[in-house]
VMD Tcl script that draws the C-alpha trace (Angstrom):
set ca {
  {31.61 24.69 -35.23}
  {28.36 22.47 -36.16}
  {30.68 19.55 -35.77}
  {31.99 20.41 -32.65}
  {28.32 21.06 -31.48}
  {27.38 17.60 -33.02}
  {30.71 15.66 -30.82}
  {29.26 18.33 -27.82}
  {25.67 16.75 -27.86}
  {26.93 13.24 -28.40}
  {29.13 13.24 -25.69}
  {26.50 14.81 -23.52}
  {23.73 12.09 -24.00}
  {26.53 9.95 -23.61}
  {27.39 10.71 -19.94}
  {23.43 11.10 -19.57}
  {22.99 7.17 -20.79}
  {25.81 6.13 -17.98}
  {24.41 8.13 -15.26}
  {21.34 6.73 -15.82}
  {22.60 3.05 -16.10}
  {24.65 3.71 -12.88}
  {21.87 4.64 -11.24}
  {19.15 2.66 -12.06}
  {21.04 -0.80 -13.15}
  {24.73 -1.10 -12.67}
  {25.31 -0.33 -8.66}
  {22.59 -2.61 -7.91}
  {24.97 -5.17 -8.99}
  {28.17 -4.48 -7.15}
  {28.01 -6.05 -3.51}
  {26.48 -4.13 -0.64}
  {29.05 -2.38 1.74}
  {29.26 -4.03 4.52}
  {28.86 -2.02 7.70}
  {30.85 -0.34 10.07}
  {30.09 -2.64 13.38}
  {28.99 -5.53 11.54}
  {28.18 -8.41 13.59}
  {28.11 -11.69 11.12}
  {25.88 -14.95 11.74}
  {26.64 -17.77 11.33}
  {24.48 -20.74 9.62}
  {23.32 -22.55 12.41}
  {23.40 -19.90 15.44}
  {19.96 -19.82 17.37}
  {17.97 -16.36 16.61}
  {16.52 -15.17 19.58}
  {13.55 -13.57 18.58}
  {11.62 -12.62 21.71}
  {8.73 -13.32 20.28}
  {9.02 -10.67 17.70}
  {7.20 -13.04 15.41}
  {4.43 -15.55 15.63}
  {5.35 -18.39 14.51}
  {3.45 -22.18 14.69}
  {5.31 -24.79 16.76}
  {7.10 -27.07 14.39}
  {6.95 -24.67 11.40}
  {10.12 -22.86 9.93}
  {10.30 -19.28 9.42}
  {11.03 -17.64 6.58}
  {11.81 -14.05 6.50}
  {11.73 -11.27 3.68}
  {13.85 -7.87 4.54}
  {11.99 -5.41 2.56}
  {12.53 -1.71 2.01}
  {10.06 -0.11 -0.23}
  {12.25 2.54 -1.04}
  {14.88 0.02 -2.77}
  {14.30 -0.78 -6.14}
  {15.77 -4.49 -5.65}
  {13.10 -5.38 -3.40}
  {10.16 -3.79 -5.91}
  {11.22 -5.83 -8.31}
  {11.49 -8.97 -5.86}
  {7.79 -8.51 -4.31}
  {6.05 -11.05 -7.16}
  {8.72 -13.81 -6.64}
  {8.49 -13.84 -2.52}
  {4.81 -13.95 -3.10}
  {5.02 -17.04 -5.28}
  {7.17 -18.74 -2.84}
  {4.47 -17.83 -0.04}
  {2.18 -19.52 -2.29}
  {3.89 -22.24 -3.05}
  {5.07 -23.13 0.71}
  {2.75 -21.06 2.99}
  {1.09 -24.22 4.11}
  {4.62 -26.00 5.44}
  {6.26 -22.54 6.85}
  {5.28 -19.27 8.56}
  {6.57 -16.14 6.12}
  {6.90 -12.51 7.61}
  {8.23 -9.33 6.23}
  {10.52 -7.02 8.25}
  {9.78 -3.51 7.16}
  {12.95 -1.74 6.90}
  {13.85 1.68 6.12}
  {14.61 4.25 8.57}
  {14.19 7.49 5.88}
  {10.85 7.52 5.60}
  {7.60 5.75 7.38}
  {5.55 3.65 5.81}
  {2.12 2.05 7.22}
  {2.19 -2.16 7.23}
  {-1.26 -2.30 5.98}
  {-0.20 0.19 2.99}
  {2.19 -1.58 2.09}
  {0.18 -5.16 2.23}
  {-2.07 -4.02 -0.09}
  {0.33 -2.06 -2.48}
  {2.73 -5.39 -3.29}
  {-0.39 -8.22 -2.81}
  {1.92 -9.55 0.69}
  {-0.91 -11.71 2.59}
  {1.77 -11.66 5.15}
  {2.47 -10.60 8.97}
  {4.39 -6.86 7.67}
  {6.54 -5.82 10.93}
  {8.32 -2.71 11.28}
  {11.27 -4.51 14.23}
  {14.54 -3.50 12.95}
  {16.64 -5.30 15.65}
  {15.31 -8.29 13.83}
  {17.48 -7.84 10.89}
  {20.70 -7.22 13.42}
  {20.13 -10.72 15.13}
  {19.78 -12.60 11.83}
  {22.84 -10.47 10.22}
  {20.97 -8.58 7.63}
  {22.40 -5.33 6.48}
  {20.92 -4.88 2.90}
  {16.96 -5.51 0.97}
  {16.30 -7.60 -0.79}
  {17.45 -10.48 1.96}
  {15.97 -14.00 2.95}
  {16.46 -15.39 5.92}
  {15.25 -19.41 6.47}
  {15.01 -20.23 10.19}
  {14.58 -23.69 11.37}
  {11.74 -25.22 13.70}
  {13.74 -24.60 16.82}
  {15.22 -21.15 15.40}
  {17.98 -21.62 13.78}
  {19.82 -20.26 10.91}
  {19.36 -22.49 8.01}
  {19.80 -19.50 5.13}
  {20.70 -16.02 4.91}
  {21.43 -14.48 1.52}
  {20.05 -13.51 -1.80}
  {17.03 -14.87 -3.74}
  {18.43 -15.30 -6.68}
  {21.43 -13.70 -9.39}
  {18.59 -12.31 -11.43}
  {17.48 -8.58 -10.31}
  {14.04 -9.83 -11.49}
  {14.20 -13.64 -10.38}
  {13.80 -14.73 -13.45}
  {16.65 -17.30 -12.73}
  {15.59 -20.64 -12.21}
  {19.34 -22.01 -11.77}
  {20.06 -19.46 -9.46}
  {17.30 -19.81 -7.16}
  {18.98 -19.53 -4.18}
  {15.62 -18.82 -1.86}
  {13.77 -21.82 -2.96}
  {16.50 -23.92 -3.44}
  {17.37 -23.69 0.65}
  {12.87 -24.10 1.36}
  {13.82 -27.26 -0.48}
  {16.63 -28.95 1.08}
  {15.32 -28.33 4.93}
  {11.87 -28.76 3.69}
  {12.95 -32.47 2.13}
  {15.85 -33.09 5.08}
  {18.46 -33.14 2.75}
  {21.97 -32.12 2.33}
  {21.79 -28.21 2.50}
  {23.36 -26.78 -0.83}
  {26.92 -25.48 -1.41}
  {25.92 -21.44 -2.14}
  {27.89 -19.28 -3.89}
  {29.49 -16.24 -3.50}
  {25.92 -14.61 -5.34}
  {23.68 -16.51 -2.96}
  {26.02 -15.18 0.52}
  {27.41 -11.97 -0.83}
  {24.94 -9.27 0.12}
  {23.39 -6.88 -3.03}
  {21.10 -4.04 -3.62}
  {20.12 -1.32 -0.89}
  {22.29 -0.80 2.25}
  {20.25 -0.35 5.38}
  {18.92 1.50 7.14}
  {19.02 3.59 4.29}
  {18.25 3.32 0.68}
  {21.82 4.05 -0.54}
  {24.57 2.42 -2.14}
}
mol new
graphics top color blue
foreach p $ca { graphics top sphere $p radius 0.5 }
foreach p [lrange $ca 0 end-1] q [lrange $ca 1 end] { graphics top cylinder $p $q radius 0.2 }
display resetview
């Protein structure tokens, strides 16, 4: 009887560990499902933002799609801030806040995550760039053409310098060298599906 009780508790503990691992890690390592009716936007396409983001003439635009309810977005915030510090004088940065399940004040988001760039709530910008998950980056040339749309890094914490995709895209565009050939880990959306923080 005692042996059966111990085995039962161990099986229950194992089940709890598996559920926690799924909720906190594994499901975010799977590609985000492509939503029905999704319209892909190809690199080189002109992105008409109709004045939704103020940019300086002649400067590229880097858009960070962010959802504070998404763990991947929260882990990514320090990495995004490091890109702003490094390239902020060479390009315009903006954050598009996407979450329709909760109301978030852009100024509160700036304070909480130490964002030093404008935080916008216009969700149509995501559709214009072909973005359907967070966190995602969209890099537009000075003439508003999509140069890169994809992930920041293969690592959830953006610590793998070999897969620092967003930085690689910025460097290739700024240095006027050929665009890197990005693999599926850069271009396949991972993270939280929009408009909700779900998988």
